[in-house]
C-alpha positions in Angstrom: -0.2 -3.8 -27.2 -3.3 -3.2 -29.1 -6.2 -1.3 -28.2 -9.4 -2.9 -26.9 -12.6 -2.1 -28.8 -14.2 -2.2 -25.6 -12.9 0.8 -23.6 -11.6 0.4 -20.1 -14.1 2.5 -17.7 -13.1 5.4 -17.0 -14.3 8.5 -14.4 -16.6 11.0 -15.4 -17.3 14.3 -13.3 -20.3 12.9 -11.7 -18.2 10.0 -10.1 -19.9 7.4 -12.4 -18.1 4.7 -14.6 -17.9 6.1 -18.1 -15.2 4.7 -21.2 -12.0 5.4 -20.8 -10.8 7.6 -23.3 -7.5 6.1 -24.6 -6.4 3.3 -21.5 -6.1 0.5 -22.6 -6.5 -3.3 -20.9 -2.8 -4.2 -21.1 -2.1 -6.1 -18.3 -2.9 -9.9 -18.2 -4.3 -11.9 -15.6 -1.2 -13.2 -14.6 0.5 -9.4 -13.9 -2.4 -8.6 -11.7 -2.6 -11.5 -9.6 1.3 -11.4 -9.6 0.7 -7.5 -8.4 -1.9 -8.7 -5.6 0.3 -11.1 -4.2 3.2 -8.8 -4.3 1.5 -6.2 -2.8 1.7 -7.2 0.6 5.4 -7.9 0.5 7.3 -4.7 0.4 10.2 -3.4 2.6 8.2 -2.8 5.6 7.8 -6.4 6.5 11.4 -7.0 5.9 12.8 -4.4 8.0 10.5 -2.5 9.5 8.7 -5.3 11.2 11.8 -5.1 13.6 10.8 -2.2 15.9 7.5 -4.0 16.3 8.8 -6.9 17.7 11.3 -4.8 19.6 7.8 -3.2 21.2 5.9 -6.0 21.5 7.7 -9.2 21.8 6.3 -12.4 20.7 2.6 -11.1 21.1 3.2 -8.9 17.6 1.9 -12.3 15.9 -1.2 -10.7 18.0 -0.6 -7.4 16.5 -0.3 -8.0 13.3 -3.3 -11.0 13.4 -5.6 -8.1 14.7 -4.5 -5.7 11.8 -4.7 -8.2 9.1 -8.2 -8.6 9.9 -9.0 -4.9 9.7 -6.7 -5.0 6.2 -9.1 -7.9 5.2 -12.2 -6.1 6.0 -11.2 -3.3 4.2 -10.0 -5.3 1.6 -13.2 -6.8 0.9 -15.4 -3.9 0.9 -13.2 -2.5 -1.4 -13.1 -5.8 -3.6 -17.1 -5.1 -3.4 -17.3 -1.6 -5.0 -14.3 -1.8 -7.4 -15.5 -5.4 -9.0 -19.1 -3.8 -9.4 -17.7 -0.6 -11.0 -13.9 -0.9 -12.0 -12.2 2.6 -12.8 -9.0 3.5 -12.5 -9.6 5.8 -9.7 -10.6 3.1 -7.3 -11.7 4.4 -4.0 -11.6 8.2 -4.9 -14.0 7.2 -7.7 -16.5 5.7 -4.8 -16.2 7.9 -2.2 -16.9 10.7 -5.2 -20.0 8.2 -6.0 -21.1 8.1 -2.4 -20.6 11.4 -0.7 -19.7 13.9 -3.8 -16.7 15.4 -5.4 -15.1 17.0 -2.3 -14.6 13.0 -1.1 -13.5 11.5 -4.5 -10.7 15.1 -4.0 -9.6 14.2 -0.9 -8.8 10.8 -0.8 -7.5 11.1 -4.1 -5.3 13.7 -3.9 -4.4 12.8 -0.4 -3.4 9.1 -1.5 -1.2 10.7 -4.6 0.8 12.5 -1.9 1.0 9.5 -0.1 2.4 7.5 -2.8 4.7 10.6 -4.4 6.6 11.0 -1.0 6.8 7.1 -0.7 8.6 7.0 -4.1 11.0 9.3 -2.6 11.6 7.5 0.9 11.6 4.2 -1.4 14.5 5.4 -3.7 16.6 6.4 -0.6 16.4 3.1 0.6 17.3 1.3 -1.9 20.1 4.1 -2.6 22.0 3.1 0.3 21.7 -0.5 0.2 23.5 0.2 -3.0 25.8 2.6 -1.5 27.1 -0.6 1.0 28.0 -2.4 -2.1 29.6 0.1 -4.4 31.3 2.6 -1.4 31.6 6.0 -2.1 29.2 5.9 -4.9 26.7 9.0 -4.0 23.3 8.5 -2.7 21.6 10.7 -5.1 22.9 9.4 -8.5 21.6 6.1 -7.5 17.9 7.1 -6.6 18.5 9.1 -9.9 19.3 6.1 -11.8 16.0 4.0 -10.2 13.6 7.4 -10.7 14.7 7.6 -14.6 14.1 3.2 -15.1 11.0 3.4 -13.4 9.9 7.2 -14.6 10.9 5.3 -18.3 8.8 2.1 -17.5 5.7 3.8 -16.5 5.7 6.2 -19.5 6.0 3.5 -22.0 3.0 0.9 -22.4 1.0 -0.3 -19.1 2.1 -3.9 -20.1 5.8 -2.7 -19.0 4.8 -2.0 -16.0 3.2 -5.2 -15.4 5.9 -7.0 -16.6 8.5 -5.3 -14.1 5.9 -6.2 -11.2 5.4 -9.7 -12.3 9.3 -10.3 -11.7 9.3 -8.1 -9.0 6.9 -9.9 -6.8 7.9 -13.6 -8.3 11.3 -12.9 -6.6 9.6 -11.4 -3.5 7.3 -14.5 -3.2 9.9 -17.3 -3.8 12.0 -15.7 -1.0 9.3 -15.1 1.7 8.5 -18.9 1.0 11.4 -20.1 1.1 12.3 -18.4 4.4 8.8 -19.8 5.8 10.0 -23.3 4.9 13.6 -23.1 6.2 11.6 -21.5 9.2 9.1 -24.6 9.7 12.1 -27.1 9.2 14.1 -25.2 11.7 11.1 -24.9 14.2 10.2 -28.9 13.9 13.9 -30.0 14.4 14.0 -31.1 10.3 16.9 -28.4 9.6 20.3 -29.9 9.1 22.5 -28.5 12.1 20.1 -26.8 14.1 17.8 -28.1 17.2 14.2 -27.4 17.8 14.0 -24.2 20.1 10.3 -25.2 21.1 8.5 -22.7 23.0 11.2 -21.3 25.0 11.2 -17.4 22.7 8.0 -17.4 23.2 7.7 -17.8 27.0 10.9 -16.6 28.5 12.5 -13.6 28.9 9.6 -11.5 30.0 7.0 -14.0 28.4 4.5 -13.7 25.6 3.5 -9.6 26.5 7.2 -8.8 27.8 5.4 -5.1 27.8 2.5 -5.6 28.5 -0.7 -3.4 26.7 1.4 -0.6 26.0 4.1 -3.0 24.5 1.2 -4.9 21.8 -0.5 -1.2 21.2 2.7 -0.1 19.7 3.3 -3.3 17.7 0.3 -2.8 16.6 0.6 0.7 14.9 3.9 -0.3 13.8 1.8 -3.3 11.9 -0.9 -1.3 10.5 1.2 0.9 8.2 3.1 -2.3 7.4 0.1 -3.1 4.9 0.0 -0.2 2.9 0.3 -1.3 -0.9 -2.7 -3.4 -1.3 -5.0 -0.6 -3.0 -2.8 -0.5 -6.5 -4.7 -3.8 -7.3 -7.6 -2.1 -7.6 -6.3 0.7 -9.5 -4.1 -1.7 -12.1 -7.6 -3.8 -12.5 -9.2 -1.3 -14.3 -6.3 -1.8 -17.4 -6.4 -5.3 -17.0 -8.3 -7.7 -19.7 -10.9 -8.7 -17.4 -11.2 -6.1 -14.8 -14.3 -7.6 -13.0 -13.3 -10.8 -12.3 -9.4 -9.9 -11.7 -10.4 -7.5 -8.8 -12.9 -9.9 -7.5 -10.0 -13.0 -7.7 -7.7 -11.0 -5.8 -9.9 -10.1 -2.9 -11.0 -13.7 -2.5 -7.5 -14.4 -2.1 -6.3 -12.0 0.0 -6.9 -13.8 3.4 -4.5 -16.7 3.2 -1.7 -14.2 1.3 -2.1 -11.7 4.6 -1.9 -14.8 6.9 0.7 -16.4 5.1 3.3 -14.2 4.4 2.8 -11.4 7.8 1.3 -13.5 10.4 2.9 -16.5 9.3 6.9 -15.2 9.1 5.8 -13.3 12.4 5.3 -16.2 14.4 8.4 -17.9 12.5 10.7 -15.1 13.5 9.7 -14.8 17.3 9.7 -18.5 17.9 13.1 -18.9 16.1 15.0 -15.5 17.5 14.5 -13.8 21.1 12.3 -11.0 20.7 15.2 -9.0 22.4 17.7 -10.0 20.0 19.8 -6.3 19.2 20.0 -7.8 15.3 16.0 -8.1 15.0 16.3 -3.9 14.8 19.9 -3.2 13.7 19.7 -6.1 10.4 16.1 -6.8 10.5 14.1 -9.7 11.9 14.5 -11.9 8.7 18.5 -10.9 8.4 18.3 -11.9 12.0 16.4 -14.9 12.1 18.6 -16.8 9.1 22.1 -15.2 10.8 20.8 -17.3 13.9 20.5 -20.3 11.9 23.7 -20.0 10.0 22.6 -19.9 7.0 25.9 -18.4 4.7 25.6 -15.0 3.3 21.8 -14.6 5.3 22.7 -10.6 5.2 23.7 -10.2 1.4 21.1 -12.5 0.5 18.2 -10.5 2.0 19.7 -6.7 1.2 18.9 -8.2 -2.3 15.5 -9.1 -1.3 15.0 -6.0 0.7 16.3 -4.0 -2.7 13.8 -6.2 -4.7 10.9 -4.8 -2.4 12.4 -1.3 -2.8 12.3 -1.1 -6.2 9.2 -2.8 -6.9 7.4 -0.6 -4.2 9.0 2.4 -6.0 7.4 1.2 -9.8 4.3 0.4 -8.2 3.6 3.8 -6.6 4.6 5.8 -9.8 2.2 3.9 -11.3 -0.3 4.1 -8.8 0.0 7.9 -8.3 -0.3 8.3 -11.9 -3.4 6.8 -12.4 -4.7 8.3 -9.4 -3.9 11.6 -10.5 -5.3 11.0 -14.5 -8.4 9.4 -13.1 -8.8 12.5 -10.8 -8.4 15.2 -13.8 -10.8 13.2 -15.7 -13.5 14.0 -13.3 -12.6 17.7 -13.2 -10.5 17.9 -10.2 -7.2 18.6 -11.4 -5.5 20.6 -13.7 -6.2 19.0 -17.5 -2.6 19.0 -18.8 -1.8 16.9 -16.5 -4.7 13.8 -17.2 -3.2 14.1 -21.0 -3.2 10.5 -23.1 -0.5 9.4 -24.9 -0.1 5.6 -26.4 -2.8 4.9 -23.4 -0.8 6.1 -20.8 -1.3 9.7 -18.5 2.5 10.7 -19.6 2.1 14.0 -17.8 1.1 12.3 -15.0 3.8 9.9 -14.8 6.3 12.9 -15.0 5.1 15.1 -13.0 4.0 12.2 -9.5 8.1 11.0 -10.6 9.3 14.7 -10.1 7.5 15.2 -6.9 8.9 12.4 -5.8 12.4 12.7 -6.7 11.8 16.4 -5.1 11.2 14.7 -2.0 14.7 13.1 -2.0 16.4 16.5 -2.5 14.4 17.8 0.7 15.7 14.9 2.8 19.4 16.4 1.5 18.6 19.6 1.7 16.5 20.0 4.7 16.3 16.8 6.4 15.5 18.5 9.9 12.5 20.4 9.7 10.7 19.9 5.4 11.2 16.4 5.2 10.5 15.4 8.6 7.3 17.3 8.3 6.7 15.7 4.9 6.9 12.2 6.8 5.0 13.3 9.6 2.1 14.3 6.7 1.8 11.4 5.3 2.2 9.1 8.5 -1.9 8.4 9.0 -2.8 9.1 5.3 -3.6 5.2 4.5 -6.4 5.1 7.6 -8.0 8.1 6.1 -8.0 6.4 3.0 -9.1 3.1 4.6 -12.0 4.9 6.6 -13.3 6.6 2.7 -13.5 2.9 1.7 -15.4 1.9 4.6 -17.9 4.8 4.5 -18.0 5.0 1.0 -19.2 1.0 0.8 -21.7 1.5 3.3 -24.1 3.9 1.5 -23.1 2.2 -2.0 -23.7 -1.1 -1.2 -27.7 -0.5 -0.5 -27.4 2.0 -4.1 -26.1 -0.9 -5.9 -28.6 -3.7 -4.4 -31.5 -1.3 -5.2 -30.4 -0.4 -8.8 -28.1 -3.3 -10.0 -27.7 -6.2 -7.6 -26.3 -8.1 -10.6 -23.3 -5.8 -9.9 -22.3 -7.5 -6.7 -19.8 -10.3 -8.0 -18.0 -9.3 -4.5 -20.0 -8.7 -1.1 -18.4 -7.9 1.9 -18.9 -10.6 4.3 -21.8 -9.7 7.0 -22.8 -6.3 5.9 -23.3 -4.0 7.8 -21.8 -5.1 11.1 -18.7 -6.2 9.7 -18.4 -2.5 8.2 -19.3 -0.8 11.2 -16.8 -3.1 12.8 -13.9 -2.1 10.5 -14.7 1.8 11.3 -14.6 1.2 14.7 -11.4 -0.3 14.4 -9.9 2.5 12.7 -11.5 5.1 14.7 -9.3 2.9 17.9 -6.5 3.0 15.9 -6.6 7.1 15.1 -7.7 6.9 19.3 -4.1 4.9 20.0 -2.1 7.4 17.9 -3.8 10.0 19.6 -2.3 8.8 22.8 1.2 7.4 21.8 3.6 10.1 22.0 5.6 8.7 18.7 2.5 8.9 16.8 0.6 12.0 17.7 2.5 14.4 15.5 2.0 12.3 13.0 -2.1 12.0 13.5 -2.0 16.1 13.5 -0.2 16.6 10.3 -2.0 14.1 8.3 -5.6 15.3 10.0 -4.3 19.0 9.1 -4.0 18.0 5.6 -6.9 16.0 5.3 -8.9 18.9 6.3 -7.3 21.3 4.1 -8.1 18.8 0.8 -11.4 18.6 2.4 -12.4 22.6 2.6 -10.8 22.6 -0.8 -12.6 19.9 -2.4 -15.8 21.7 -0.5 -15.5 25.1 -2.4 -14.4 23.3 -5.6 -18.0 21.5 -5.4 -20.2 24.3 -4.2 -18.4 26.5 -7.5 -19.0 23.8 -9.8 -23.0 23.4 -8.8 -23.4 27.3 -8.6 -21.7 27.3 -12.3 -23.9 24.4 -13.6 -26.8 26.4 -12.0 -25.9 29.5 -13.5 -25.7 27.6 -17.3 -29.2 26.1 -16.4 -31.0 29.3 -16.1 
């Protein structure tokens, strides 16, 4: 991979977009397209959606549709800002440009923390699958192996990350498309050996809303956090061949991807399988649906797919964490050593992010009842905090861009500013629902505490920087 003659956008201390110091344009359009496509297909969809179905019943389709609309609005706003100013720090850069360095510091480091902890969680999940195939092998050894593989992958040229994600995403997309095809054939009665279920599973056993509005709310909260991961494509866009065109294309196709993969698959599952079937939670909804249809070796097939989804997420999160850390350091918001580039890659940031992730895995063994639970609760609502910064930043930057450089608005938020305010109201409603639900209240409080702590540190740093600048000028 050769360096580009026109440097990639990077981030300056004032939050503006500036030439990158060494970052390369190593991601091709096919990489970026597949990262965007695979970013919406994670282990949360394949496994975690089972708990949502058990809580909401068939109305989980509505829950995913509501949260999907919110995610589409957020991605449109992020796409507008990222196409106008591509940067490896993505929303952190936009928040800094809109509100000052404290906002970039808060959203950036909160997201870095989320990704690092998520790397550990995904490693644990992948290791559990491997120990099922290889009984007696230690989980920590599998986690260590995966961490080494993806750390080495991310220490090398960015195109290696792109190739891994391309093939991982291709496998995930192929699996879910095949599942949808089989499901539709079964629903229509065209699958050999099966009878069309009709609407029996949708209207029977408690009806479409078996647990009423409370069940729908629990399903809604579960569905919101299954959408995390879409933001990575705007981070990766800064290292693609054509950053503006790439992020614009990815955002414009977000709507049909969300509708097809999430809402479509939920509709297929609850139509085929009774929502209160214990297998939906115990085996996962996709395995339960395939078992219900008598598909041979369905469990092992889906285990392979879930393993791929987990490994893909590990790879993408190490990448995203390292680039976010590198961007923050480049803007003077972290240890300088962390942002050092070698071969176009922020290798110290990759190593620190990986070590932090592996440290979370060790805590899951050493302190599972206190520190590890604290980590899980702390990251519970960070993605909502990030989305809030995205929407608030877009309100400010859209008007500024219209005044100063309207030609940069190659992607525009729909019905601005009405839908931006609708999205903010939706996030406020979700925060409220989390506060009233016992299962999510603790997560909201811990995430709020972390956010306030980071904001306080960010404000102090911002004030100190301004005082130092004023003294230097004087």
